[in-house]
NUDRENPA-288045 format. One record per atom (N, C-alpha, C): atom name; residue in one letter; residue number from 1; x, y, z. Coordinates in steps of 0.001 Angstrom, whole numbers, m for minus. Each point is the difference from the previous one (the first is absolute). Example, Ala and Ser with C-alpha at 12.3 -4.5 7.8 and 13.67 -1.06 7.14 Angstrom:
# residues 2
<node atomo="N" residuo="A" num="1" east="13190" north="m5690" up="7800"/>
<node atomo="CA" residuo="A" num="1" east="m890" north="1190" up="0"/>
<node atomo="C" residuo="A" num="1" east="900" north="1200" up="0"/>
<node atomo="N" residuo="S" num="2" east="m350" north="1050" up="m720"/>
<node atomo="CA" residuo="S" num="2" east="820" north="1190" up="60"/>
<node atomo="C" residuo="S" num="2" east="m770" north="1090" up="730"/>
END
This chain:
# residues 87
<node atomo="N" residuo="M" num="1" east="m4273" north="m12723" up="11475"/>
<node atomo="CA" residuo="M" num="1" east="m668" north="m487" up="m1193"/>
<node atomo="C" residuo="M" num="1" east="189" north="1013" up="m1112"/>
<node atomo="N" residuo="G" num="2" east="341" north="m472" up="m1180"/>
<node atomo="CA" residuo="G" num="2" east="277" north="881" up="m1119"/>
<node atomo="C" residuo="G" num="2" east="m1103" north="5" up="m1036"/>
<node atomo="N" residuo="C" num="3" east="273" north="648" up="m1101"/>
<node atomo="CA" residuo="C" num="3" east="m950" north="150" up="m1102"/>
<node atomo="C" residuo="C" num="3" east="662" north="m462" up="m1291"/>
<node atomo="N" residuo="K" num="4" east="m827" north="m208" up="m1030"/>
<node atomo="CA" residuo="K" num="4" east="536" north="m399" up="m1301"/>
<node atomo="C" residuo="K" num="4" east="766" north="1174" up="m614"/>
<node atomo="N" residuo="P" num="5" east="991" north="m282" up="m840"/>
<node atomo="CA" residuo="P" num="5" east="767" north="1070" up="m653"/>
<node atomo="C" residuo="P" num="5" east="m894" north="844" up="m909"/>
<node atomo="N" residuo="V" num="6" east="318" north="1279" up="m85"/>
<node atomo="CA" residuo="V" num="6" east="m701" north="927" up="m882"/>
<node atomo="C" residuo="V" num="6" east="1046" north="594" up="m940"/>
<node atomo="N" residuo="T" num="7" east="m263" north="m66" up="m1309"/>
<node atomo="CA" residuo="T" num="7" east="944" north="503" up="m994"/>
<node atomo="C" residuo="T" num="7" east="m573" north="1235" up="m677"/>
<node atomo="N" residuo="F" num="8" east="840" north="1003" up="m162"/>
<node atomo="CA" residuo="F" num="8" east="m373" north="1253" up="m643"/>
<node atomo="C" residuo="F" num="8" east="858" north="194" up="m1237"/>
<node atomo="N" residuo="K" num="9" east="m629" north="525" up="m1049"/>
<node atomo="CA" residuo="K" num="9" east="725" north="313" up="m1233"/>
<node atomo="C" residuo="K" num="9" east="106" north="1507" up="m121"/>
<node atomo="N" residuo="D" num="10" east="841" north="468" up="m892"/>
<node atomo="CA" residuo="D" num="10" east="213" north="1434" up="m237"/>
<node atomo="C" residuo="D" num="10" east="584" north="710" up="1221"/>
<node atomo="N" residuo="V" num="11" east="830" north="m703" up="748"/>
<node atomo="CA" residuo="V" num="11" east="707" north="606" up="1125"/>
<node atomo="C" residuo="V" num="11" east="1398" north="375" up="m521"/>
<node atomo="N" residuo="T" num="12" east="74" north="1205" up="m555"/>
<node atomo="CA" residuo="T" num="12" east="1250" north="509" up="m579"/>
<node atomo="C" residuo="T" num="12" east="980" north="347" up="1123"/>
<node atomo="N" residuo="P" num="13" east="1253" north="290" up="m346"/>
<node atomo="CA" residuo="P" num="13" east="947" north="434" up="1034"/>
<node atomo="C" residuo="P" num="13" east="m498" north="1226" up="784"/>
<node atomo="N" residuo="D" num="14" east="m653" north="955" up="m672"/>
<node atomo="CA" residuo="D" num="14" east="m537" north="1176" up="700"/>
<node atomo="C" residuo="D" num="14" east="m1096" north="m393" up="988"/>
<node atomo="N" residuo="V" num="15" east="m884" north="m897" up="m423"/>
<node atomo="CA" residuo="V" num="15" east="m1092" north="m461" up="869"/>
<node atomo="C" residuo="V" num="15" east="574" north="m759" up="1194"/>
<node atomo="N" residuo="F" num="16" east="964" north="m866" up="m258"/>
<node atomo="CA" residuo="F" num="16" east="613" north="m782" up="1071"/>
<node atomo="C" residuo="F" num="16" east="671" north="925" up="1018"/>
<node atomo="N" residuo="G" num="17" east="722" north="1007" up="m486"/>
<node atomo="CA" residuo="G" num="17" east="651" north="970" up="887"/>
<node atomo="C" residuo="G" num="17" east="m1015" north="777" up="817"/>
<node atomo="N" residuo="C" num="18" east="m1096" north="411" up="m629"/>
<node atomo="CA" residuo="C" num="18" east="m1076" north="709" up="693"/>
<node atomo="C" residuo="C" num="18" east="m561" north="m859" up="1128"/>
<node atomo="N" residuo="M" num="19" east="m253" north="m1260" up="m296"/>
<node atomo="CA" residuo="M" num="19" east="m562" north="m904" up="999"/>
<node atomo="C" residuo="M" num="19" east="930" north="m154" up="1200"/>
<node atomo="N" residuo="K" num="20" east="1279" north="m186" up="m267"/>
<node atomo="CA" residuo="K" num="20" east="952" north="m180" up="1093"/>
<node atomo="C" residuo="K" num="20" east="54" north="1246" up="893"/>
<node atomo="N" residuo="K" num="21" east="24" north="1180" up="m621"/>
<node atomo="CA" residuo="K" num="21" east="40" north="1246" up="780"/>
<node atomo="C" residuo="K" num="21" east="m1249" north="163" up="857"/>
<node atomo="N" residuo="K" num="22" east="m1164" north="m261" up="m584"/>
<node atomo="CA" residuo="K" num="22" east="m1255" north="155" up="741"/>
<node atomo="C" residuo="K" num="22" east="m84" north="m998" up="1158"/>
<node atomo="N" residuo="L" num="23" east="431" north="m1217" up="m236"/>
<node atomo="CA" residuo="L" num="23" east="m17" north="m997" up="1069"/>
<node atomo="C" residuo="L" num="23" east="901" north="433" up="1154"/>
<node atomo="N" residuo="Q" num="24" east="1204" north="463" up="m329"/>
<node atomo="CA" residuo="Q" num="24" east="935" north="417" up="1031"/>
<node atomo="C" residuo="Q" num="24" east="m549" north="1185" up="788"/>
<node atomo="N" residuo="K" num="25" east="m656" north="943" up="m685"/>
<node atomo="CA" residuo="K" num="25" east="m605" north="1148" up="695"/>
<node atomo="C" residuo="K" num="25" east="m1100" north="m427" up="955"/>
<node atomo="N" residuo="N" num="26" east="m616" north="m1150" up="m279"/>
<node atomo="CA" residuo="N" num="26" east="m1080" north="m508" up="846"/>
<node atomo="C" residuo="N" num="26" east="477" north="m1034" up="1010"/>
<node atomo="N" residuo="G" num="27" east="1305" north="m39" up="233"/>
<node atomo="CA" residuo="G" num="27" east="532" north="m853" up="1053"/>
<node atomo="C" residuo="G" num="27" east="208" north="m1452" up="m367"/>
<node atomo="N" residuo="V" num="28" east="m30" north="m316" up="m1296"/>
<node atomo="CA" residuo="V" num="28" east="222" north="m1377" up="m432"/>
<node atomo="C" residuo="V" num="28" east="1469" north="m150" up="m372"/>
<node atomo="N" residuo="N" num="29" east="643" north="m997" up="563"/>
<node atomo="CA" residuo="N" num="29" east="1399" north="m270" up="m286"/>
<node atomo="C" residuo="N" num="29" east="116" north="m632" up="m1383"/>
<node atomo="N" residuo="V" num="30" east="726" north="660" up="m912"/>
<node atomo="CA" residuo="V" num="30" east="185" north="m496" up="m1368"/>
<node atomo="C" residuo="V" num="30" east="1505" north="m109" up="m279"/>
<node atomo="N" residuo="P" num="31" east="500" north="m1209" up="m256"/>
<node atomo="CA" residuo="P" num="31" east="1429" north="m153" up="m263"/>
<node atomo="C" residuo="P" num="31" east="378" north="504" up="m1396"/>
<node atomo="N" residuo="Q" num="32" east="1280" north="202" up="m206"/>
<node atomo="CA" residuo="Q" num="32" east="529" north="367" up="m1312"/>
<node atomo="C" residuo="Q" num="32" east="m184" north="m1180" up="m949"/>
<node atomo="N" residuo="G" num="33" east="m57" north="282" up="m1282"/>
<node atomo="CA" residuo="G" num="33" east="m16" north="m1064" up="m996"/>
<node atomo="C" residuo="G" num="33" east="m1366" north="m307" up="m563"/>
<node atomo="N" residuo="K" num="34" east="m10" north="m1003" up="m875"/>
<node atomo="CA" residuo="K" num="34" east="m1201" north="m369" up="m737"/>
<node atomo="C" residuo="K" num="34" east="m849" north="m1046" up="691"/>
<node atomo="N" residuo="K" num="35" east="508" north="m594" up="1072"/>
<node atomo="CA" residuo="K" num="35" east="m800" north="m977" up="741"/>
<node atomo="C" residuo="K" num="35" east="396" north="19" up="1457"/>
<node atomo="N" residuo="G" num="36" east="m921" north="m451" up="813"/>
<node atomo="CA" residuo="G" num="36" east="276" north="m16" up="1424"/>
<node atomo="C" residuo="G" num="36" east="m1275" north="m111" up="805"/>
<node atomo="N" residuo="G" num="37" east="108" north="349" up="1249"/>
<node atomo="CA" residuo="G" num="37" east="m1134" north="m76" up="906"/>
<node atomo="C" residuo="G" num="37" east="m410" north="1377" up="478"/>
<node atomo="N" residuo="L" num="38" east="m1301" north="179" up="159"/>
<node atomo="CA" residuo="L" num="38" east="m569" north="1236" up="525"/>
<node atomo="C" residuo="L" num="38" east="m605" north="m293" up="1356"/>
<node atomo="N" residuo="S" num="39" east="30" north="976" up="877"/>
<node atomo="CA" residuo="S" num="39" east="m666" north="m180" up="1278"/>
<node atomo="C" residuo="S" num="39" east="m493" north="1339" up="514"/>
<node atomo="N" residuo="G" num="40" east="m1173" north="m28" up="583"/>
<node atomo="CA" residuo="G" num="40" east="m559" north="1198" up="587"/>
<node atomo="C" residuo="G" num="40" east="m1421" north="m231" up="459"/>
<node atomo="N" residuo="R" num="41" east="m322" north="542" up="1154"/>
<node atomo="CA" residuo="R" num="41" east="m1368" north="m66" up="539"/>
<node atomo="C" residuo="R" num="41" east="m539" north="m1425" up="114"/>
<node atomo="N" residuo="G" num="42" east="867" north="m918" up="342"/>
<node atomo="CA" residuo="G" num="42" east="m426" north="m1387" up="199"/>
<node atomo="C" residuo="G" num="42" east="m134" north="m818" up="m1265"/>
<node atomo="N" residuo="V" num="43" east="347" north="592" up="m1141"/>
<node atomo="CA" residuo="V" num="43" east="m78" north="m706" up="m1274"/>
<node atomo="C" residuo="V" num="43" east="1415" north="m243" up="m508"/>
<node atomo="N" residuo="F" num="44" east="246" north="m1220" up="m451"/>
<node atomo="CA" residuo="F" num="44" east="1284" north="m375" up="m570"/>
<node atomo="C" residuo="F" num="44" east="m251" north="m531" up="m1408"/>
<node atomo="N" residuo="A" num="45" east="842" north="398" up="m944"/>
<node atomo="CA" residuo="A" num="45" east="m174" north="m423" up="m1390"/>
<node atomo="C" residuo="A" num="45" east="1345" north="m152" up="m683"/>
<node atomo="N" residuo="D" num="46" east="12" north="m825" up="m1024"/>
<node atomo="CA" residuo="D" num="46" east="1155" north="m123" up="m885"/>
<node atomo="C" residuo="D" num="46" east="m383" north="633" up="m1321"/>
<node atomo="N" residuo="Y" num="47" east="967" north="651" up="m642"/>
<node atomo="CA" residuo="Y" num="47" east="m260" north="570" up="m1315"/>
<node atomo="C" residuo="Y" num="47" east="1133" north="m358" up="m939"/>
<node atomo="N" residuo="E" num="48" east="m343" north="m57" up="m1274"/>
<node atomo="CA" residuo="E" num="48" east="1012" north="m216" up="m1038"/>
<node atomo="C" residuo="E" num="48" east="m428" north="781" up="m1237"/>
<node atomo="N" residuo="W" num="49" east="899" north="865" up="m451"/>
<node atomo="CA" residuo="W" num="49" east="m220" north="826" up="m1187"/>
<node atomo="C" residuo="W" num="49" east="1008" north="m414" up="m1048"/>
<node atomo="N" residuo="D" num="50" east="m442" north="m147" up="m1237"/>
<node atomo="CA" residuo="D" num="50" east="899" north="m471" up="m1055"/>
<node atomo="C" residuo="D" num="50" east="919" north="1081" up="m559"/>
<node atomo="N" residuo="G" num="51" east="m113" north="1218" up="511"/>
<node atomo="CA" residuo="G" num="51" east="852" north="1090" up="m454"/>
<node atomo="C" residuo="G" num="51" east="m529" north="719" up="m1217"/>
<node atomo="N" residuo="V" num="52" east="m1125" north="m483" up="m541"/>
<node atomo="CA" residuo="V" num="52" east="m575" north="601" up="m1200"/>
<node atomo="C" residuo="V" num="52" east="m1452" north="411" up="228"/>
<node atomo="N" residuo="S" num="53" east="m878" north="m984" up="287"/>
<node atomo="CA" residuo="S" num="53" east="m1421" north="348" up="113"/>
<node atomo="C" residuo="S" num="53" east="m838" north="m934" up="868"/>
<node atomo="N" residuo="K" num="54" east="527" north="m1117" up="447"/>
<node atomo="CA" residuo="K" num="54" east="m798" north="m984" up="738"/>
<node atomo="C" residuo="K" num="54" east="424" north="m43" up="1473"/>
<node atomo="N" residuo="L" num="55" east="m990" north="192" up="874"/>
<node atomo="CA" residuo="L" num="55" east="230" north="m33" up="1447"/>
<node atomo="C" residuo="L" num="55" east="m923" north="m1035" up="618"/>
<node atomo="N" residuo="T" num="56" east="568" north="m879" up="810"/>
<node atomo="CA" residuo="T" num="56" east="m795" north="m987" up="727"/>
<node atomo="C" residuo="T" num="56" east="176" north="246" up="1496"/>
<node atomo="N" residuo="V" num="57" east="m1133" north="67" up="698"/>
<node atomo="CA" residuo="V" num="57" east="m12" north="214" up="1445"/>
<node atomo="C" residuo="V" num="57" east="m729" north="m1172" up="642"/>
<node atomo="N" residuo="T" num="58" east="631" north="m580" up="1029"/>
<node atomo="CA" residuo="T" num="58" east="m612" north="m1107" up="731"/>
<node atomo="C" residuo="T" num="58" east="m38" north="356" up="1483"/>
<node atomo="N" residuo="I" num="59" east="m1201" north="137" up="544"/>
<node atomo="CA" residuo="I" num="59" east="m157" north="244" up="1436"/>
<node atomo="C" residuo="I" num="59" east="307" north="m1316" up="703"/>
<node atomo="N" residuo="T" num="60" east="1001" north="13" up="869"/>
<node atomo="CA" residuo="T" num="60" east="400" north="m1225" up="694"/>
<node atomo="C" residuo="T" num="60" east="m580" north="m94" up="1403"/>
<node atomo="N" residuo="E" num="61" east="m341" north="1159" up="574"/>
<node atomo="CA" residuo="E" num="61" east="m564" north="21" up="1349"/>
<node atomo="C" residuo="E" num="61" east="m822" north="1268" up="160"/>
<node atomo="N" residuo="K" num="62" east="m1149" north="m119" up="667"/>
<node atomo="CA" residuo="K" num="62" east="m874" north="1151" up="187"/>
<node atomo="C" residuo="K" num="62" east="m819" north="m200" up="1268"/>
<node atomo="N" residuo="P" num="63" east="m541" north="1087" up="565"/>
<node atomo="CA" residuo="P" num="63" east="m913" north="m146" up="1132"/>
<node atomo="C" residuo="P" num="63" east="m1261" north="m739" up="m454"/>
<node atomo="N" residuo="F" num="64" east="m544" north="m837" up="849"/>
<node atomo="CA" residuo="F" num="64" east="m1162" north="m803" up="m385"/>
<node atomo="C" residuo="F" num="64" east="m1238" north="845" up="m282"/>
<node atomo="N" residuo="I" num="65" east="m45" north="1228" up="500"/>
<node atomo="CA" residuo="I" num="65" east="m1180" north="845" up="m213"/>
<node atomo="C" residuo="I" num="65" east="m11" north="690" up="m1364"/>
<node atomo="N" residuo="I" num="66" east="1080" north="m110" up="m746"/>
<node atomo="CA" residuo="I" num="66" east="73" north="589" up="m1337"/>
<node atomo="C" residuo="I" num="66" east="m22" north="m1135" up="m1022"/>
<node atomo="N" residuo="S" num="67" east="m920" north="89" up="m960"/>
<node atomo="CA" residuo="S" num="67" east="m117" north="m1064" up="m1003"/>
<node atomo="C" residuo="S" num="67" east="1027" north="185" up="m1113"/>
<node atomo="N" residuo="C" num="68" east="278" north="m1092" up="m695"/>
<node atomo="CA" residuo="C" num="68" east="903" north="65" up="m1158"/>
<node atomo="C" residuo="C" num="68" east="m599" north="915" up="m1063"/>
<node atomo="N" residuo="G" num="69" east="m1308" north="m61" up="m190"/>
<node atomo="CA" residuo="G" num="69" east="m660" north="844" up="m985"/>
<node atomo="C" residuo="G" num="69" east="178" north="1479" up="286"/>
<node atomo="N" residuo="E" num="70" east="m110" north="368" up="1277"/>
<node atomo="CA" residuo="E" num="70" east="179" north="1403" up="390"/>
<node atomo="C" residuo="E" num="70" east="1433" north="457" up="m280"/>
<node atomo="N" residuo="L" num="71" east="969" north="m825" up="341"/>
<node atomo="CA" residuo="L" num="71" east="1401" north="343" up="m262"/>
<node atomo="C" residuo="L" num="71" east="265" north="91" up="m1500"/>
<node atomo="N" residuo="E" num="72" east="m572" north="m910" up="m771"/>
<node atomo="CA" residuo="E" num="72" east="186" north="25" up="m1450"/>
<node atomo="C" residuo="E" num="72" east="m574" north="1295" up="m587"/>
<node atomo="N" residuo="R" num="73" east="m1178" north="411" up="439"/>
<node atomo="CA" residuo="R" num="73" east="m593" north="1257" up="m482"/>
<node atomo="C" residuo="R" num="73" east="881" north="1194" up="337"/>
<node atomo="N" residuo="K" num="74" east="553" north="13" up="1211"/>
<node atomo="CA" residuo="K" num="74" east="872" north="1106" up="397"/>
<node atomo="C" residuo="K" num="74" east="1261" north="47" up="m853"/>
<node atomo="N" residuo="I" num="75" east="589" north="m1160" up="m268"/>
<node atomo="CA" residuo="I" num="75" east="1209" north="m50" up="m814"/>
<node atomo="C" residuo="I" num="75" east="m315" north="458" up="m1423"/>
<node atomo="N" residuo="K" num="76" east="m1120" north="m468" up="m564"/>
<node atomo="CA" residuo="K" num="76" east="m386" north="404" up="m1358"/>
<node atomo="C" residuo="K" num="76" east="m193" north="1510" up="m81"/>
<node atomo="N" residuo="G" num="77" east="m664" north="582" up="993"/>
<node atomo="CA" residuo="G" num="77" east="m203" north="1443" up="18"/>
<node atomo="C" residuo="G" num="77" east="1309" north="753" up="85"/>
<node atomo="N" residuo="F" num="78" east="900" north="m526" up="778"/>
<node atomo="CA" residuo="F" num="78" east="1315" north="598" up="173"/>
<node atomo="C" residuo="F" num="78" east="784" north="m19" up="m1313"/>
<node atomo="N" residuo="V" num="79" east="m26" north="m1129" up="m705"/>
<node atomo="CA" residuo="V" num="79" east="688" north="m115" up="m1284"/>
<node atomo="C" residuo="V" num="79" east="m594" north="1006" up="m986"/>
<node atomo="N" residuo="K" num="80" east="m1322" north="83" up="m48"/>
<node atomo="CA" residuo="K" num="80" east="m665" north="930" up="m933"/>
<node atomo="C" residuo="K" num="80" east="359" north="1452" up="301"/>
<node atomo="N" residuo="Q" num="81" east="114" north="363" up="1282"/>
<node atomo="CA" residuo="Q" num="81" east="408" north="1364" up="368"/>
<node atomo="C" residuo="Q" num="81" east="1357" north="341" up="m621"/>
<node atomo="N" residuo="C" num="82" east="937" north="m894" up="139"/>
<node atomo="CA" residuo="C" num="82" east="1338" north="256" up="m533"/>
<node atomo="C" residuo="C" num="82" east="22" north="m56" up="m1512"/>
<node atomo="N" residuo="Q" num="83" east="m847" north="m830" up="m612"/>
<node atomo="CA" residuo="Q" num="83" east="m67" north="m34" up="m1457"/>
<node atomo="C" residuo="Q" num="83" east="m538" north="1330" up="m534"/>
<node atomo="N" residuo="R" num="84" east="m1021" north="542" up="652"/>
<node atomo="CA" residuo="R" num="84" east="m561" north="1294" up="m418"/>
<node atomo="C" residuo="R" num="84" east="1021" north="1110" up="204"/>
<node atomo="N" residuo="A" num="85" east="729" north="m49" up="1098"/>
<node atomo="CA" residuo="A" num="85" east="988" north="1035" up="317"/>
<node atomo="C" residuo="A" num="85" east="1146" north="16" up="m1014"/>
<node atomo="N" residuo="S" num="86" east="307" north="m1156" up="m592"/>
<node atomo="CA" residuo="S" num="86" east="1122" north="m64" up="m933"/>
<node atomo="C" residuo="S" num="86" east="m417" north="352" up="m1434"/>
<node atomo="N" residuo="N" num="87" east="m1275" north="134" up="m240"/>
<node atomo="CA" residuo="N" num="87" east="m474" north="335" up="m1365"/>
<node atomo="C" residuo="N" num="87" east="m74" north="1489" up="m221"/>
END
């Protein structure tokens, strides 16, 4: 069971690069490019970045014990970490 798409603004190339590196360090498989699928720790998601500032993440599969809201909060916090790091 998946979740509704979540869109983030102000995801610059530096922020996007930061996110990919942090995900990979935490054992999440992140493909090359601006869109693709993520997988790690029982969570599967699709992402699409416009190459400028807009990132959309859609959780396609997750463990039933984790809510969509909890995953959305974690993703938002993660994006904010990289936004602060790039400023």
